[in-house]
C-alpha positions in Angstrom: -10.0 0.4 -11.2 -10.6 -3.3 -10.7 -7.7 -3.7 -8.3 -8.1 -2.3 -4.8 -6.8 -2.6 -1.3 -8.3 -5.3 1.0 -6.8 -3.6 4.1 -5.7 -0.2 5.2 -2.0 -0.5 4.4 -0.9 2.5 6.4 -2.7 1.2 9.5 -1.1 -2.3 9.0 2.3 -0.7 8.7 1.7 1.4 11.9 0.6 -1.7 13.8 3.8 -3.5 12.6 5.8 -0.6 14.1 6.3 1.4 10.9 5.0 4.9 11.6 5.1 7.4 8.9 8.0 9.1 10.7 10.0 5.8 10.8 9.2 5.1 7.1 10.5 8.6 6.2 13.5 8.5 8.5 14.7 5.0 7.4 13.8 5.8 3.8 11.7 2.7 3.5 9.2 4.4 1.2 9.0 7.9 -0.2 6.4 10.3 1.2 4.9 10.5 -2.3 4.2 6.7 -2.1 2.6 7.1 1.3 0.4 9.9 -0.1 -0.5 7.7 -3.1 -1.5 4.8 -0.8 -3.5 7.1 1.4 -5.4 8.3 -1.7 -6.1 4.7 -2.8 -3.5 4.7 -5.5 -1.6 1.5 -6.1 2.2 1.2 -5.5 4.8 0.1 -8.1 6.1 -3.5 -8.1 9.1 -2.4 -6.1 7.0 -0.5 -3.6 4.7 -3.5 -3.2 7.7 -5.7 -2.6 8.9 -3.3 0.2 5.5 -3.2 1.8 5.1 -7.0 1.7 8.6 -7.4 3.1 7.8 -5.0 6.0 4.4 -6.7 6.7 5.7 -10.2 6.0 2.8 -10.9 3.7 1.9 -11.8 0.2 0.5 -9.2 -2.3 -2.8 -11.0 -2.3 -3.1 -10.2 1.5 -3.3 -6.5 0.8 -4.7 -6.1 -2.7 -7.5 -7.8 -4.7 -9.0 -7.9 -8.1 -12.7 -7.1 -8.2 -14.4 -7.9 -11.5 -16.6 -5.1 -12.8 -15.4 -2.6 -10.2 -14.7 0.7 -12.0 -13.9 4.2 -11.0 -15.7 7.3 -12.2 -12.4 8.3 -13.8 -12.6 5.5 -16.3 
């Protein structure tokens, strides 16, 4: 996939005070989304919106397009 994370999103969320327990308790993101992010999968637009709101950042601060970068799955 040519789009990938620039940063470890879960570490950034934790540093901003959003532990996985808090994310689950406050229903900020589903645990399936957290698992998807941990595995390197990309969130939906809505989930990306929530993440950017929590981190007070732009999408380009956490994801990037890398030309010619492909997975073995493709």
